[in-house]
C-alpha positions as CSV (number, residue, x, y, z in Angstrom):
1,M,109.2,102.5,64.0
2,S,105.8,102.7,62.3
3,M,105.1,100.2,59.5
4,L,105.1,100.6,55.8
5,Q,103.6,97.5,54.2
6,F,103.9,96.1,50.7
7,D,101.6,93.2,49.7
8,L,103.9,90.7,48.0
9,S,101.5,87.7,48.3
10,P,101.2,87.5,44.4
11,L,104.9,86.7,44.2
12,I,104.8,83.8,46.7
13,G,103.3,81.3,44.3
14,G,104.8,83.0,41.2
15,R,107.5,81.8,38.9
16,P,111.1,83.1,39.1
17,G,111.3,86.4,37.3
18,E,107.9,87.7,38.1
19,R,108.0,91.3,39.4
20,L,106.1,93.9,41.4
21,S,107.2,97.5,41.2
22,F,106.3,100.4,43.5
23,F,107.4,104.0,43.9
24,L,108.4,104.8,47.5
25,D,107.8,108.3,48.7
26,E,108.1,108.4,52.5
27,G,109.0,111.1,55.0
28,P,109.6,112.9,57.1
29,R,109.9,110.0,59.6
30,W,112.1,108.3,62.1
31,L,113.7,105.0,61.1
32,D,114.1,103.9,64.7
33,D,117.2,105.9,65.6
34,I,117.8,108.1,62.5
35,Q,115.6,110.8,61.1
36,V,115.0,111.1,57.4
37,A,113.3,114.0,55.6
38,F,112.5,111.7,52.7
39,L,113.0,108.3,51.0
40,R,112.1,108.5,47.3
41,G,112.5,106.2,44.3
42,P,111.5,103.0,42.6
43,I,111.5,99.8,44.6
44,N,111.2,96.4,42.8
45,F,110.4,93.0,44.1
46,T,111.4,90.1,41.9
47,R,110.6,86.4,42.6
48,V,113.8,84.4,42.7
49,Q,114.7,80.9,43.7
50,G,113.9,80.6,47.5
51,G,112.8,84.2,48.0
52,I,112.1,87.7,46.7
53,L,114.8,90.0,45.5
54,V,114.4,93.6,46.7
55,Q,116.1,96.3,44.5
56,A,115.8,100.0,44.9
57,N,117.6,103.2,44.0
58,L,116.5,105.8,46.4
59,Q,117.0,109.5,47.0
60,V,117.5,110.0,50.7
61,Q,118.0,113.0,53.0
62,A,119.0,112.1,56.6
63,Q,119.5,114.4,59.5
64,V,123.0,113.9,60.8
65,E,125.3,115.6,63.3
66,C,128.6,117.3,62.2
67,V,131.6,115.7,64.0
68,R,133.3,119.0,64.3
69,C,130.7,121.5,65.5
70,L,128.0,118.9,66.7
71,E,125.3,120.9,64.8
72,P,122.6,118.8,63.1
73,F,122.4,119.3,59.3
74,P,120.5,117.6,56.4
75,F,122.7,115.2,54.4
76,P,121.2,114.2,51.0
77,F,122.5,111.1,49.2
78,E,121.6,108.3,46.8
79,M,121.2,104.8,48.2
80,E,121.1,101.5,46.3
81,V,119.4,98.5,48.0
82,E,119.7,94.9,46.9
83,E,118.6,92.2,49.4
84,V,116.9,88.8,49.2
85,I,114.0,88.4,51.6
86,G,112.7,85.0,52.6
87,F,109.2,83.5,52.9
88,A,107.5,83.4,56.3
89,G,108.5,80.5,58.4
90,K,111.4,79.3,56.1
91,L,114.7,80.3,57.7
92,R,117.6,80.2,55.4
93,P,121.3,81.1,56.0
94,G,122.1,84.6,54.9
95,I,118.5,85.7,54.8
96,T,117.9,88.5,57.4
97,Y,114.4,89.7,56.4
98,Q,111.2,87.7,55.8
99,L,107.7,88.2,54.6
100,D,104.9,88.0,57.2
101,E,102.4,85.2,57.2
102,E,100.0,87.1,54.9
103,G,102.8,87.9,52.3
104,G,103.4,91.4,53.5
105,F,106.8,93.1,53.9
106,N,107.7,96.1,56.0
107,P,110.9,97.5,54.3
108,L,111.7,100.0,57.0
109,P,114.1,97.9,59.1
110,L,116.0,97.1,55.8
111,L,116.0,100.7,54.8
112,R,117.2,101.8,58.2
113,E,120.2,99.4,58.0
114,Q,121.0,100.7,54.5
115,V,120.8,104.3,55.5
116,W,123.3,103.8,58.3
117,V,125.7,101.9,56.0
118,S,125.4,104.7,53.3
119,L,126.2,107.5,55.7
120,P,129.8,108.8,56.0
121,M,131.7,107.7,59.1
122,K,132.5,111.4,60.0
123,P,129.8,113.7,58.5
124,I,130.9,117.3,58.2
125,C,128.4,120.1,57.7
126,Q,130.7,122.1,55.4
127,P,134.3,121.5,54.3
128,D,135.5,124.6,56.1
129,C,133.7,123.9,59.4
130,R,135.8,125.3,62.2
131,G,134.3,123.1,64.9
132,L,134.2,123.8,68.7
133,C,136.7,125.5,70.9
134,P,138.4,122.8,73.0
135,E,138.4,125.1,76.0
136,C,135.0,126.9,76.2
137,G,133.0,124.8,73.7
138,A,132.0,127.8,71.5
139,N,130.9,127.0,68.0
140,L,133.7,128.7,66.0
141,N,131.4,128.9,62.9
142,I,129.0,131.2,64.8
143,E,131.1,133.1,67.3
144,P,134.7,133.8,68.2
145,C,136.3,132.1,71.1
146,T,136.7,134.3,74.2
147,C,139.1,132.0,76.0
148,D,142.4,133.2,77.3
149,R,144.7,131.0,75.3
150,E,148.3,130.7,76.2
151,E,150.1,128.3,73.9
152,I,152.7,126.4,75.9
153,D,155.1,123.9,74.4
154,P,154.0,120.5,75.9
155,R,157.6,119.8,76.7
156,L,157.8,122.9,79.0
157,A,154.3,122.5,80.5
158,M,155.8,121.1,83.8
159,L,157.9,124.3,84.1
160,A,154.9,126.5,83.6
161,R,153.1,124.7,86.4
162,L,156.0,125.2,88.7
163,K,156.1,128.9,87.9
164,K,152.4,129.2,89.0
165,H,153.1,127.8,92.4
């Protein structure tokens, strides 16, 4: 994952309530294991007791795979981020992300985590997605299935096998 760096050093010695604001406009890029077309929106860093509060409301479009047909498709959504980051070398319980020694902060690992949390568990490309044929694997949205399907009541399946032999 390449870096995106914000210089937050002015907030290190600042008083609680001091703020730095930026506009994030990134993409397309990979966030380690997920591809996003864009991440856009305001991102604010506010000095709080013992750290810096990151707040963002971002427009995101991630590339996801439909659970029915397994085709990739763009999934746009809004994502809110609110996390406290710690100062370099000062580990505190509940603080996952920290500034580097120079007061810089790379938000991409935090944004990756938030993208994964914001995505639906079972993304579907369209509400009427027909999925894949369980026999031949044809994408039923694109082509009809050519399988010879013979529906057999599962309770009578044993008899059908006996009939074949």
